[in-house]
C-alpha positions, 0 to 999 in steps of 0.5 A: 252709711257714715263714717267717723273715727274713733278720735272724732267719736271720743270728742263728740259722740253726742253728735253721732248719737242723735244721728243713729237716733234718727236712723243713720248708720255709722262705720268707726274706723281706726287708722283707715280701717273699720273696727265696728259700726253703730246702728240703730235699735231694731234696724236688722243689722248685717253680719259681716261675714268673716274674712277668711272662709272655713273653720277657725284653726284651733287645732294648733292650740294647746288643749287644757283640761280644767275639771275643777274650780281649784284647777281653774283658779290655778290656771288663772294664776298661771297666766297671770304670772306671765304678764 
């Protein structure tokens, strides 16, 4: 597997895409940390397992009941005002 940085990919995506067309797989990194992969179509890409085992910890998140489009719009407006 070849490695390419986000900066290198931004400067010259054509070379990497040509390699991928030929069957190569690329690992994309940012600050020496893998952020993605580019694989040829139909290659049966391998899924990367989660970093931590077990279910997501969503129980700490506030539950919000959205029943109508109006309440959804109000929720979106409320969230936008926080930005």
